[in-house]
All heavy atoms as an XYZ file, in Angstrom:
942
protein
N      41.362     26.771    -36.342
C      40.302     27.461    -35.616
C      40.811     27.844    -34.207
O      41.626     27.057    -33.651
C      39.073     26.700    -35.519
C      38.290     26.455    -36.836
C      37.138     25.508    -36.577
C      37.824     27.783    -37.390
N      40.282     28.851    -33.650
C      40.685     29.269    -32.307
C      39.668     28.726    -31.344
O      38.435     28.818    -31.557
C      40.708     30.829    -32.197
C      41.729     31.410    -33.246
C      41.001     31.286    -30.827
C      41.593     32.883    -33.377
N      40.181     28.138    -30.292
C      39.332     27.595    -29.239
C      38.538     28.676    -28.593
O      38.994     29.786    -28.417
C      40.111     26.830    -28.239
C      40.988     25.761    -28.787
C      40.720     24.420    -28.221
O      39.993     24.287    -27.193
N      41.232     23.379    -28.762
N      37.287     28.330    -28.147
C      36.504     29.357    -27.457
C      37.149     29.971    -26.309
O      36.978     31.199    -26.081
C      35.125     28.718    -27.035
C      34.210     28.397    -28.215
O      34.455     28.979    -29.332
O      33.282     27.570    -28.012
N      37.874     29.192    -25.543
C      38.522     29.719    -24.301
C      39.636     30.709    -24.632
O      40.006     31.505    -23.833
C      39.090     28.550    -23.513
O      40.061     27.822    -24.261
N      40.169     30.667    -25.885
C      41.271     31.532    -26.296
C      40.808     32.746    -27.212
O      41.588     33.597    -27.438
C      42.323     30.772    -27.052
C      42.971     29.655    -26.239
O      43.034     29.846    -25.023
O      43.331     28.656    -26.883
N      39.545     32.764    -27.542
C      39.054     33.718    -28.518
C      39.165     35.142    -28.007
O      39.630     36.044    -28.752
C      37.614     33.374    -28.889
C      37.216     34.091    -30.134
C      35.904     33.498    -30.726
N      36.272     32.211    -31.278
C      35.448     31.200    -31.445
N      34.132     31.357    -31.140
N      35.795     30.094    -31.929
N      38.743     35.464    -26.771
C      38.782     36.802    -26.285
C      40.237     37.321    -26.220
O      40.504     38.439    -26.626
C      38.196     36.889    -24.859
C      36.719     36.826    -24.898
C      36.150     36.982    -23.504
O      36.438     38.024    -22.845
O      35.404     36.064    -22.998
N      41.174     36.480    -25.764
C      42.593     36.910    -25.691
C      43.150     37.101    -27.067
O      43.941     38.061    -27.255
N      42.733     36.330    -28.048
C      43.173     36.480    -29.457
C      42.677     37.839    -29.935
O      43.499     38.614    -30.544
C      42.641     35.336    -30.332
C      42.939     35.555    -31.799
C      44.194     35.266    -32.269
C      41.963     36.028    -32.640
C      44.508     35.489    -33.641
C      42.224     36.256    -33.982
C      43.484     35.944    -34.505
N      41.461     38.163    -29.790
C      40.958     39.482    -30.269
C      41.642     40.655    -29.577
O      41.998     41.595    -30.237
C      39.449     39.530    -30.024
C      38.608     38.722    -30.962
N      38.534     38.935    -32.317
C      37.851     37.597    -30.759
C      37.835     38.024    -32.914
N      37.437     37.193    -31.996
N      41.849     40.516    -28.252
C      42.513     41.600    -27.548
C      43.967     41.786    -28.056
O      44.409     42.884    -28.360
C      42.561     41.305    -26.053
C      43.106     42.339    -25.150
C      42.239     43.647    -25.191
C      43.176     41.871    -23.702
N      44.628     40.689    -28.281
C      46.036     40.710    -28.778
C      46.032     41.348    -30.200
O      46.909     42.172    -30.524
C      46.614     39.359    -28.717
C      48.061     39.219    -29.151
N      49.076     39.814    -28.365
C      48.651     38.743    -30.223
C      50.202     39.650    -28.968
N      50.029     38.989    -30.086
N      45.121     40.897    -31.011
C      45.064     41.400    -32.402
C      44.811     42.871    -32.414
O      45.388     43.650    -33.200
C      43.955     40.635    -33.177
C      43.776     41.017    -34.657
C      45.064     40.851    -35.438
C      42.656     40.272    -35.226
N      43.900     43.323    -31.564
C      43.606     44.827    -31.441
C      44.843     45.560    -31.059
O      45.118     46.615    -31.632
N      45.622     45.032    -30.094
C      46.793     45.756    -29.684
C      47.842     45.756    -30.774
O      48.571     46.752    -30.981
C      47.386     45.115    -28.392
C      46.619     45.453    -27.193
C      46.325     44.503    -26.245
C      46.189     46.781    -26.926
C      45.643     44.864    -25.088
C      45.500     47.099    -25.785
C      45.206     46.131    -24.882
O      44.495     46.454    -23.718
N      47.989     44.666    -31.481
C      48.953     44.630    -32.606
C      48.572     45.633    -33.650
O      49.420     46.419    -34.144
C      49.039     43.231    -33.196
C      49.746     42.199    -32.193
C      49.717     43.231    -34.554
C      49.682     40.797    -32.679
N      47.339     45.717    -34.086
C      46.839     46.639    -35.038
C      47.097     48.092    -34.588
O      47.580     48.892    -35.360
C      45.396     46.417    -35.367
C      45.034     45.162    -36.098
C      43.531     45.019    -36.170
C      45.613     45.216    -37.524
N      46.823     48.316    -33.332
C      47.032     49.708    -32.777
C      48.489     50.048    -32.778
O      48.917     51.097    -33.148
C      46.448     49.768    -31.326
C      46.599     51.126    -30.721
C      46.069     51.184    -29.299
O      45.733     50.149    -28.760
N      46.064     52.338    -28.739
N      49.291     49.129    -32.262
C      50.765     49.426    -32.103
C      51.484     49.557    -33.456
O      52.459     50.368    -33.542
C      51.407     48.308    -31.284
C      50.936     48.335    -29.882
O      50.351     49.303    -29.374
O      51.169     47.297    -29.178
N      51.067     48.835    -34.439
C      51.781     48.889    -35.738
C      51.236     49.940    -36.689
O      51.748     50.061    -37.788
C      51.722     47.546    -36.405
C      52.437     46.401    -35.683
C      52.298     45.044    -36.391
C      53.896     46.694    -35.422
N      50.211     50.727    -36.267
C      49.654     51.718    -37.105
C      50.118     53.149    -36.783
O      50.316     53.483    -35.595
C      48.137     51.708    -36.930
O      47.608     50.445    -37.275
N      50.384     53.910    -37.834
C      50.629     55.333    -37.634
C      49.313     56.024    -37.222
O      48.193     55.354    -37.297
C      51.185     55.957    -38.897
O      50.162     55.919    -39.874
N      49.382     57.207    -36.833
C      48.073     57.940    -36.439
C      47.144     57.986    -37.602
O      45.879     57.794    -37.413
C      48.456     59.402    -36.009
N      47.598     58.212    -38.813
C      46.749     58.214    -39.989
C      46.159     56.868    -40.255
O      44.951     56.725    -40.560
C      47.468     58.774    -41.191
C      46.658     58.915    -42.441
C      47.416     59.410    -43.619
O      48.190     60.362    -43.468
O      47.259     58.859    -44.733
N      46.975     55.886    -40.206
C      46.494     54.480    -40.395
C      45.504     54.049    -39.326
O      44.480     53.396    -39.627
C      47.678     53.521    -40.401
C      48.585     53.708    -41.666
C      49.860     52.880    -41.515
O      50.378     52.638    -40.375
O      50.438     52.506    -42.523
N      45.751     54.462    -38.100
C      44.816     54.086    -37.016
C      43.517     54.696    -37.260
O      42.476     54.069    -37.014
C      45.412     54.553    -35.645
C      44.538     54.280    -34.408
C      44.380     52.738    -34.292
C      45.161     54.832    -33.146
N      43.409     55.966    -37.745
C      42.159     56.582    -38.070
C      41.395     55.826    -39.090
O      40.194     55.640    -39.100
C      42.358     58.020    -38.493
C      41.038     58.751    -38.672
O      40.286     58.822    -37.699
O      40.777     59.206    -39.817
N      42.164     55.262    -40.069
C      41.539     54.529    -41.156
C      40.982     53.139    -40.693
O      39.977     52.677    -41.260
C      42.539     54.187    -42.291
C      42.956     55.491    -43.068
O      42.250     56.462    -43.001
O      44.022     55.455    -43.737
N      41.614     52.512    -39.722
C      41.175     51.212    -39.243
C      40.631     51.342    -37.748
O      40.514     50.282    -37.073
C      42.306     50.219    -39.318
C      43.481     50.596    -38.396
C      42.708     49.976    -40.716
C      44.495     49.493    -38.290
N      40.233     52.468    -37.333
C      39.813     52.703    -35.974
C      38.679     51.739    -35.573
O      38.752     51.156    -34.476
C      39.381     54.183    -35.757
C      38.957     54.533    -34.343
C      40.083     54.328    -33.392
C      38.488     55.986    -34.360
N      37.656     51.566    -36.427
C      36.547     50.750    -36.076
C      37.000     49.267    -35.876
O      36.542     48.619    -34.953
C      35.423     50.794    -37.151
C      34.775     52.178    -37.260
C      34.550     52.688    -38.512
C      34.503     52.916    -36.141
C      33.923     53.957    -38.643
C      33.923     54.190    -36.248
C      33.589     54.626    -37.545
N      37.950     48.851    -36.712
C      38.406     47.466    -36.597
C      39.161     47.268    -35.312
O      38.941     46.247    -34.603
C      39.315     47.143    -37.807
C      38.515     47.191    -39.098
C      39.983     45.743    -37.619
C      39.314     47.113    -40.374
N      40.031     48.245    -34.963
C      40.831     48.140    -33.775
C      39.893     48.115    -32.503
O      40.088     47.238    -31.646
C      41.843     49.289    -33.685
C      42.504     49.339    -32.303
C      42.928     49.195    -34.718
N      38.982     49.056    -32.489
C      38.082     49.136    -31.328
C      37.217     47.868    -31.220
O      37.030     47.328    -30.074
C      37.239     50.421    -31.321
C      36.199     50.423    -30.218
C      38.128     51.606    -31.253
N      36.792     47.380    -32.359
C      35.927     46.126    -32.322
C      36.732     44.957    -31.826
O      36.244     44.171    -30.979
C      35.417     45.827    -33.725
C      34.301     46.713    -34.194
O      33.649     47.383    -33.360
O      34.058     46.820    -35.403
N      37.952     44.848    -32.190
C      38.842     43.797    -31.727
C      39.091     43.894    -30.169
O      38.987     42.903    -29.469
C      40.161     43.703    -32.441
C      40.037     43.282    -33.950
C      39.435     41.940    -34.134
O      39.763     40.955    -33.439
N      38.455     41.889    -34.982
N      39.428     45.101    -29.791
C      39.680     45.321    -28.363
C      38.438     45.104    -27.533
O      38.452     44.550    -26.405
C      40.171     46.729    -28.121
C      41.582     47.081    -28.712
C      41.903     48.563    -28.551
C      42.682     46.160    -28.029
N      37.235     45.475    -28.047
C      35.991     45.330    -27.388
C      35.701     43.808    -27.097
O      35.199     43.414    -26.114
C      34.903     46.018    -28.073
C      33.599     46.052    -27.355
C      32.542     46.873    -28.045
O      32.781     47.425    -29.108
N      31.368     47.002    -27.421
N      36.014     43.009    -28.117
C      35.791     41.585    -27.973
C      36.595     40.906    -26.886
O      36.304     39.892    -26.381
C      36.093     40.885    -29.319
C      35.072     41.224    -30.391
C      35.448     40.583    -31.715
N      34.561     40.988    -32.710
C      34.138     40.190    -33.691
N      34.469     38.943    -33.782
N      33.305     40.635    -34.592
N      37.757     41.601    -26.528
C      38.588     41.093    -25.431
C      38.621     41.954    -24.188
O      39.465     41.749    -23.329
N      37.672     42.905    -24.162
C      37.748     43.928    -23.101
C      37.599     43.308    -21.730
O      38.138     43.800    -20.725
C      36.626     44.938    -23.291
N      36.926     42.210    -21.542
C      36.761     41.619    -20.258
C      38.119     41.085    -19.621
O      38.174     40.921    -18.498
C      35.781     40.431    -20.285
O      36.318     39.363    -21.109
N      39.119     40.952    -20.512
C      40.424     40.490    -20.091
C      41.341     41.663    -19.710
O      42.417     41.460    -19.182
C      41.156     39.684    -21.158
C      40.419     38.384    -21.555
C      41.130     37.779    -22.724
C      40.216     37.475    -20.430
N      40.927     42.888    -19.917
C      41.700     44.090    -19.545
C      41.654     44.233    -18.015
O      40.608     44.335    -17.442
C      41.144     45.337    -20.186
C      41.246     45.425    -21.669
S      40.609     47.001    -22.315
C      40.555     46.626    -24.013
N      42.886     44.298    -17.447
C      42.883     44.425    -15.949
C      43.555     45.701    -15.552
O      43.148     46.308    -14.552
C      43.721     43.269    -15.388
C      43.202     41.860    -15.766
C      41.839     41.666    -15.182
C      41.316     40.290    -15.551
N      39.928     40.215    -15.731
N      44.458     46.267    -16.296
C      45.195     47.437    -15.955
C      44.372     48.681    -16.193
O      43.706     48.824    -17.225
C      46.505     47.472    -16.799
C      47.365     48.683    -16.513
O      47.760     48.796    -15.383
O      47.666     49.433    -17.456
N      44.341     49.697    -15.283
C      43.637     50.901    -15.428
C      44.062     51.684    -16.631
O      43.280     52.207    -17.376
C      43.786     51.834    -14.214
C      43.033     51.452    -12.959
C      41.531     51.386    -13.088
N      40.809     52.246    -13.987
C      39.842     51.861    -14.828
N      39.496     50.655    -14.944
N      39.299     52.785    -15.601
N      45.391     51.815    -16.855
C      45.922     52.504    -18.049
C      45.331     51.865    -19.339
O      44.935     52.562    -20.300
C      47.402     52.474    -18.051
C      48.008     53.114    -19.256
N      48.035     54.425    -19.478
C      48.609     52.545    -20.343
C      48.556     54.749    -20.662
N      48.958     53.600    -21.188
N      45.261     50.577    -19.399
C      44.779     49.843    -20.542
C      43.268     50.165    -20.769
O      42.844     50.422    -21.880
C      44.958     48.295    -20.246
C      44.614     47.363    -21.267
C      44.962     45.916    -20.836
O      44.893     45.629    -19.685
O      45.272     45.137    -21.776
N      42.513     50.232    -19.723
C      41.111     50.516    -19.810
C      40.839     51.955    -20.201
O      39.925     52.256    -20.930
C      40.398     50.188    -18.454
C      40.265     48.699    -18.217
C      39.578     48.346    -16.939
C      39.480     46.857    -16.702
N      38.647     46.526    -15.581
N      41.618     52.840    -19.654
C      41.468     54.273    -19.991
C      41.878     54.512    -21.489
O      41.167     55.249    -22.231
C      42.333     55.182    -19.095
C      42.435     56.592    -19.580
C      41.779     55.129    -17.686
N      42.914     53.858    -21.929
C      43.281     53.932    -23.335
C      42.150     53.369    -24.280
O      41.832     54.002    -25.273
C      44.565     53.118    -23.624
C      45.034     53.256    -25.077
O      45.191     54.332    -25.561
N      45.151     52.080    -25.710
N      41.553     52.307    -23.836
C      40.415     51.721    -24.536
C      39.270     52.752    -24.533
O      38.644     52.904    -25.634
C      40.018     50.410    -23.876
C      38.759     49.812    -24.536
C      38.744     49.398    -25.821
C      37.586     49.666    -23.752
C      37.608     48.859    -26.435
C      36.452     49.110    -24.292
C      36.445     48.720    -25.627
N      39.004     53.409    -23.454
C      37.927     54.350    -23.379
C      38.210     55.512    -24.356
O      37.284     56.013    -25.040
C      37.786     54.945    -22.000
N      39.451     55.953    -24.468
C      39.842     57.026    -25.404
C      39.566     56.536    -26.794
O      39.073     57.330    -27.681
C      41.310     57.368    -25.219
C      41.587     58.111    -23.913
C      43.110     58.436    -23.766
C      43.356     59.124    -22.485
N      44.833     59.320    -22.282
N      39.950     55.299    -27.155
C      39.710     54.836    -28.536
C      38.217     54.749    -28.799
O      37.746     54.990    -29.910
C      40.388     53.488    -28.712
C      41.880     53.457    -28.749
C      42.439     52.092    -28.747
C      42.421     54.219    -30.015
N      37.439     54.338    -27.810
C      35.997     54.208    -27.948
C      35.360     55.608    -28.207
O      34.420     55.707    -29.029
C      35.354     53.623    -26.704
S      35.594     51.851    -26.522
N      35.891     56.641    -27.527
C      35.386     57.990    -27.746
C      35.727     58.428    -29.168
O      34.829     58.999    -29.895
C      36.010     58.962    -26.771
C      35.686     60.447    -26.948
C      34.208     60.651    -26.776
C      36.398     61.242    -25.901
N      36.908     58.127    -29.646
C      37.338     58.473    -31.006
C      36.369     57.774    -32.021
O      35.863     58.367    -32.957
C      38.782     58.103    -31.297
C      39.811     58.960    -30.544
S      41.482     58.305    -30.623
C      41.691     58.152    -32.388
N      36.179     56.477    -31.758
C      35.300     55.674    -32.690
C      33.866     56.145    -32.624
O      33.175     56.267    -33.643
C      35.425     54.211    -32.292
N      33.442     56.460    -31.443
C      32.044     56.961    -31.255
C      31.854     58.333    -32.005
O      30.829     58.498    -32.694
N      32.786     59.222    -31.880
C      32.640     60.480    -32.543
C      32.715     60.333    -34.071
O      32.081     61.006    -34.797
C      33.778     61.477    -32.027
C      33.471     61.993    -30.686
C      34.533     63.041    -30.253
C      34.123     63.743    -28.997
N      35.117     64.781    -28.654
N      33.599     59.415    -34.479
C      33.722     59.170    -35.951
C      32.442     58.572    -36.507
O      31.996     58.961    -37.591
C      34.955     58.238    -36.245
C      35.242     58.058    -37.642
C      36.534     57.264    -37.834
C      36.806     57.077    -39.330
N      38.025     56.366    -39.564
N      31.850     57.619    -35.815
C      30.592     57.011    -36.212
C      29.461     58.111    -36.246
O      28.661     58.080    -37.182
C      30.262     55.833    -35.305
N      29.446     58.863    -35.162
C      28.395     59.957    -35.116
C      28.561     60.867    -36.297
O      27.526     61.304    -36.856
C      28.587     60.747    -33.767
C      27.499     61.691    -33.496
C      26.472     61.390    -32.652
C      27.523     63.030    -34.057
C      25.438     62.273    -32.338
C      26.530     63.894    -33.753
C      25.482     63.530    -32.908
O      24.448     64.441    -32.649
N      29.786     61.219    -36.705
C      29.991     62.177    -37.777
C      29.475     61.652    -39.105
O      29.154     62.461    -40.005
C      31.480     62.494    -37.882
N      29.438     60.358    -39.247
C      28.925     59.793    -40.517
C      27.476     59.270    -40.359
O      27.018     58.433    -41.201
C      29.879     58.670    -41.056
C      30.003     57.516    -40.048
C      31.210     59.253    -41.431
C      30.774     56.260    -40.618
N      26.832     59.655    -39.298
C      25.486     59.356    -39.041
C      25.224     57.851    -38.725
O      24.098     57.426    -38.879
C      24.534     59.818    -40.168
O      24.651     61.223    -40.359
N      26.261     57.234    -38.246
C      26.079     55.834    -37.780
C      25.810     55.842    -36.354
O      26.683     55.450    -35.485
C      27.322     54.999    -38.121
N      24.615     56.308    -35.930
C      24.320     56.651    -34.530
C      24.275     55.413    -33.627
O      24.694     55.437    -32.486
C      23.019     57.430    -34.458
C      23.083     58.693    -35.192
C      22.250     58.945    -36.309
C      23.974     59.738    -34.874
C      22.287     60.136    -37.005
C      24.027     60.915    -35.575
C      23.226     61.126    -36.638
N      23.738     54.333    -34.182
C      23.645     53.063    -33.370
C      25.026     52.556    -33.041
O      25.381     52.212    -31.894
C      22.791     52.027    -34.054
C      22.439     50.805    -33.193
C      21.727     51.191    -31.954
C      21.521     49.901    -34.018
N      25.910     52.563    -34.024
C      27.304     52.169    -33.810
C      27.983     53.123    -32.856
O      28.775     52.714    -32.001
C      28.099     52.081    -35.122
N      27.757     54.435    -33.003
C      28.315     55.417    -32.094
C      27.969     55.094    -30.677
O      28.763     55.163    -29.730
C      27.875     56.771    -32.525
N      26.676     54.777    -30.487
C      26.180     54.464    -29.153
C      26.901     53.274    -28.589
O      27.258     53.251    -27.318
C      24.662     54.228    -29.232
O      24.160     53.826    -27.988
N      27.055     52.265    -29.381
C      27.756     50.995    -28.880
C      29.206     51.335    -28.483
O      29.675     50.938    -27.410
C      27.784     49.908    -29.940
C      28.658     48.758    -29.588
C      26.314     49.449    -30.140
N      29.944     52.134    -29.294
C      31.285     52.500    -28.974
C      31.370     53.355    -27.704
O      32.227     53.052    -26.814
C      32.006     53.243    -30.090
C      32.221     52.418    -31.380
C      31.758     52.808    -32.621
C      32.905     51.229    -31.304
C      32.029     52.097    -33.735
C      33.180     50.428    -32.409
C      32.708     50.899    -33.611
O      32.937     50.122    -34.748
N      30.504     54.317    -27.564
C      30.577     55.186    -26.457
C      30.177     54.490    -25.145
O      30.796     54.710    -24.125
C      29.606     56.401    -26.702
C      30.048     57.295    -27.848
C      28.925     58.259    -28.309
C      31.289     58.103    -27.528
N      29.191     53.597    -25.235
C      28.833     52.845    -24.068
C      29.929     51.861    -23.628
O      30.136     51.674    -22.412
C      27.534     52.047    -24.256
C      26.318     52.904    -24.311
C      25.057     52.160    -24.596
C      23.881     53.116    -24.649
N      22.631     52.376    -25.034
N      30.648     51.334    -24.551
C      31.818     50.463    -24.225
C      32.862     51.266    -23.527
O      33.442     50.778    -22.558
C      32.378     49.836    -25.484
N      33.114     52.482    -23.980
C      34.084     53.369    -23.325
C      33.644     53.712    -21.913
O      34.440     53.672    -20.981
N      32.356     54.011    -21.756
C      31.821     54.346    -20.395
C      31.952     53.148    -19.502
O      32.291     53.307    -18.316
C      30.334     54.813    -20.583
C      30.331     56.223    -21.145
C      29.636     54.834    -19.165
C      28.924     56.702    -21.599
N      31.651     51.983    -20.037
C      31.684     50.786    -19.148
C      33.109     50.391    -18.781
O      33.252     49.630    -17.829
C      31.015     49.592    -19.899
C      29.496     49.741    -19.992
O      28.877     50.450    -19.184
N      28.902     49.132    -21.020
N      34.048     50.915    -19.438
C      35.467     50.581    -19.045
C      35.977     51.494    -17.934
O      37.066     51.332    -17.413
C      36.390     50.662    -20.215
O      36.631     51.952    -20.677
N      35.239     52.534    -17.665
C      35.636     53.502    -16.661
C      35.147     53.104    -15.219
O      34.133     52.382    -15.091
C      35.062     54.900    -16.971
C      35.530     55.480    -18.293
C      34.718     56.748    -18.585
C      36.979     55.780    -18.282
N      35.808     53.643    -14.221
C      35.406     53.515    -12.792
C      35.225     54.902    -12.226
O      35.709     55.917    -12.837
C      36.387     52.691    -12.001
C      36.430     51.214    -12.519
C      37.804     53.277    -11.957
N      34.617     55.003    -11.056
C      34.353     56.353    -10.484
C      35.611     57.188    -10.335
O      35.570     58.315    -10.501
C      33.647     56.176     -9.108
C      32.251     55.611     -9.253
O      31.627     55.784    -10.373
O      31.732     55.069     -8.289
N      36.730     56.506     -9.995
C      37.971     57.253     -9.796
C      38.496     57.980    -11.008
O      39.254     58.888    -10.968
C      39.088     56.394     -9.218
C      38.826     55.826     -7.842
C      37.796     54.673     -7.756
O      37.726     53.915     -8.739
O      37.149     54.596     -6.723
N      38.031     57.438    -12.134
C      38.482     58.034    -13.400
C      37.935     59.455    -13.560
O      38.541     60.329    -14.307
C      38.031     57.204    -14.625
C      38.870     55.941    -14.698
O      40.066     55.970    -14.361
O      38.280     54.941    -15.116
N      36.872     59.839    -12.890
C      36.347     61.230    -12.924
C      37.359     62.231    -12.367
O      37.373     63.337    -12.773
C      35.037     61.301    -12.189
C      33.853     60.849    -13.093
C      33.355     59.650    -13.140
C      33.196     61.646    -14.026
N      32.325     59.595    -14.056
C      32.248     60.836    -14.656
C      33.307     62.973    -14.485
C      31.354     61.315    -15.640
C      32.457     63.448    -15.473
C      31.480     62.587    -16.039
N      38.181     61.769    -11.429
C      39.198     62.623    -10.887
C      40.417     62.736    -11.758
O      40.961     63.874    -11.936
C      39.592     62.108     -9.529
C      38.504     62.207     -8.395
C      38.893     61.582     -7.107
O      40.086     61.626     -6.807
O      37.999     61.164     -6.414
N      40.836     61.656    -12.295
C      42.076     61.606    -13.094
C      41.849     61.896    -14.548
O      42.744     62.371    -15.220
C      42.735     60.225    -12.933
C      43.144     59.816    -11.547
S      44.451     60.876    -10.880
C      45.749     60.443    -11.905
N      40.690     61.644    -15.042
C      40.428     61.733    -16.521
C      39.033     62.380    -16.729
O      38.213     61.884    -17.492
C      40.437     60.364    -17.183
C      41.718     59.574    -16.928
N      42.878     59.873    -17.529
C      41.989     58.537    -16.047
C      43.823     59.037    -17.095
N      43.315     58.262    -16.182
N      38.878     63.504    -16.066
C      37.552     64.240    -16.100
C      37.132     64.528    -17.521
O      35.918     64.361    -17.878
C      37.617     65.508    -15.251
C      36.358     66.238    -15.252
C      36.288     67.378    -14.298
N      36.211     67.065    -12.945
C      35.137     66.541    -12.285
N      34.066     66.273    -12.987
N      35.131     66.302    -11.005
N      38.003     65.099    -18.319
C      37.606     65.494    -19.668
C      37.134     64.281    -20.492
O      36.194     64.346    -21.226
C      38.803     66.198    -20.338
C      38.396     66.792    -21.678
C      39.502     67.630    -22.285
O      40.355     68.159    -21.558
O      39.526     67.771    -23.511
N      37.887     63.143    -20.417
C      37.533     61.945    -21.058
C      36.101     61.492    -20.644
O      35.272     61.209    -21.507
C      38.567     60.844    -20.839
C      38.154     59.440    -21.306
C      38.018     59.421    -22.829
C      39.231     58.460    -20.888
N      35.890     61.484    -19.388
C      34.612     61.047    -18.825
C      33.484     61.900    -19.312
O      32.418     61.476    -19.770
C      34.596     60.975    -17.276
S      35.679     59.671    -16.636
N      33.731     63.221    -19.250
C      32.729     64.218    -19.634
C      32.365     64.055    -21.137
O      31.195     64.121    -21.507
C      33.250     65.653    -19.346
C      32.195     66.702    -19.115
C      31.291     66.361    -17.976
C      32.931     68.004    -18.843
N      33.420     63.970    -21.936
C      33.228     63.764    -23.370
C      32.493     62.485    -23.738
O      31.575     62.473    -24.555
C      34.564     63.794    -24.090
C      35.115     65.208    -24.265
O      34.384     66.187    -24.299
N      36.455     65.328    -24.309
N      32.797     61.398    -23.067
C      32.092     60.108    -23.300
C      30.623     60.275    -22.917
O      29.777     59.893    -23.695
C      32.711     58.971    -22.500
C      33.941     58.345    -23.159
C      34.668     57.425    -22.159
C      33.510     57.470    -24.327
N      30.358     60.731    -21.742
C      28.933     60.785    -21.320
C      28.132     61.816    -22.065
O      26.975     61.546    -22.502
C      28.919     61.176    -19.806
C      29.069     59.964    -18.902
C      30.317     59.580    -18.498
C      27.931     59.192    -18.554
C      30.477     58.450    -17.654
C      28.097     58.141    -17.717
C      29.363     57.709    -17.245
O      29.493     56.653    -16.463
N      28.699     62.947    -22.397
C      27.923     63.986    -23.171
C      27.681     63.564    -24.582
O      26.607     63.685    -25.146
C      28.647     65.376    -23.085
O      29.905     65.340    -23.735
N      28.690     62.983    -25.234
C      28.554     62.474    -26.593
C      27.591     61.288    -26.671
O      26.739     61.231    -27.590
C      29.905     62.105    -27.237
O      30.812     63.177    -27.062
C      29.776     61.740    -28.670
N      27.633     60.459    -25.658
C      26.699     59.357    -25.601
C      25.243     59.910    -25.426
O      24.337     59.381    -26.034
C      27.109     58.423    -24.466
S      26.137     56.822    -24.487
N      25.069     60.854    -24.556
C      23.715     61.441    -24.362
C      23.209     62.073    -25.648
O      22.028     61.922    -25.992
C      23.772     62.519    -23.265
O      23.960     61.942    -22.053
N      24.072     62.808    -26.364
C      23.653     63.358    -27.672
C      23.231     62.250    -28.615
O      22.255     62.381    -29.365
C      24.790     64.155    -28.260
C      25.087     65.440    -27.538
C      26.359     66.092    -28.160
O      26.629     65.908    -29.347
O      26.957     66.904    -27.390
N      23.986     61.208    -28.691
C      23.714     60.083    -29.562
C      22.385     59.410    -29.169
O      21.541     59.094    -30.102
C      24.820     59.051    -29.536
O      26.066     59.686    -29.812
C      24.618     57.930    -30.474
N      22.160     59.220    -27.919
C      20.892     58.619    -27.453
C      19.674     59.532    -27.759
O      18.560     59.019    -28.079
C      20.948     58.277    -25.975
C      22.007     57.311    -25.560
C      21.914     55.991    -26.275
O      20.882     55.531    -26.698
O      23.030     55.346    -26.495
N      19.930     60.819    -27.699
C      18.832     61.773    -28.057
C      18.505     61.632    -29.557
O      17.317     61.539    -29.899
C      19.337     63.203    -27.808
C      18.333     64.200    -28.191
C      17.237     64.508    -27.411
C      18.475     64.992    -29.379
C      16.222     65.449    -27.735
C      17.541     65.907    -29.769
C      16.418     66.180    -28.975
O      15.491     67.094    -29.321
N      19.499     61.520    -30.435
C      19.289     61.343    -31.836
C      18.520     60.045    -32.075
O      17.672     60.012    -32.899
C      20.595     61.378    -32.621
C      20.440     60.988    -34.061
C      21.205     62.795    -32.548
N      18.893     59.043    -31.310
C      18.245     57.703    -31.493
C      16.861     57.595    -30.785
O      16.138     56.661    -30.881
C      19.150     56.614    -30.926
C      20.428     56.367    -31.698
C      21.354     55.348    -30.895
C      20.123     55.761    -33.055
N      16.524     58.754    -30.153
C      15.296     58.847    -29.376
C      15.210     57.792    -28.216
O      14.119     57.330    -27.899
C      14.065     58.791    -30.298
C      14.068     59.921    -31.281
C      12.838     59.844    -32.192
O      12.039     58.956    -32.265
N      12.698     60.908    -32.963
N      16.308     57.483    -27.713
C      16.325     56.566    -26.567
C      16.504     57.419    -25.270
O      17.567     57.480    -24.694
C      17.488     55.531    -26.665
C      17.490     54.477    -25.657
O      16.576     54.519    -24.727
O      18.315     53.533    -25.722
N      15.452     58.060    -24.880
C      15.535     59.060    -23.786
C      15.834     58.480    -22.422
O      16.461     59.054    -21.646
C      14.178     59.818    -23.782
C      13.817     60.458    -25.079
C      12.720     60.103    -25.824
C      14.704     61.447    -25.613
C      12.481     60.685    -27.040
C      14.442     62.085    -26.829
C      13.324     61.630    -27.524
O      13.061     62.268    -28.734
N      15.438     57.198    -22.260
C      15.767     56.509    -20.957
C      17.247     56.356    -20.828
O      17.788     56.483    -19.706
C      15.071     55.143    -20.857
C      13.560     55.340    -20.698
O      13.096     56.439    -20.204
O      12.829     54.422    -21.158
N      17.945     56.043    -21.888
C      19.342     55.800    -21.888
C      20.157     57.066    -21.680
O      21.288     57.042    -21.228
C      19.884     55.134    -23.152
N      19.556     58.228    -21.911
C      20.200     59.495    -21.723
C      20.526     59.785    -20.283
O      21.372     60.564    -19.953
C      19.361     60.671    -22.299
C      19.314     60.649    -23.827
S      18.160     61.878    -24.461
C      18.900     63.397    -23.768
N      19.732     59.239    -19.381
C      19.921     59.517    -17.917
C      21.084     58.959    -17.321
O      21.772     58.171    -17.376
C      18.712     59.072    -17.171
C      17.459     59.868    -17.724
C      16.170     59.388    -17.036
O      16.202     58.496    -16.195
N      15.076     59.936    -17.406
């Protein structure tokens, strides 16, 4: 068993291994697993590049979940991506930020969570 203190690091490491060892096609097949693993260790992400990459994966997972009508899961993925961003990312990664926020708003609309849309 993995000690509680090591669990987040284990999930983060596992997510990176799955991502690094997967081709683009394989990553698409296991995208939800990779993002779930990374999300469990997201609090340990310190590097901006690491967090932006995570946000990109969250956007991909959110759009994929939305496409199969898994709106609640899409909302979770998109919000995780948004939460990994900082204000400065709007300057460097405007398109990513815009896509995350707009897709999240659409998802919240479908879920009728109008307060979350703001």
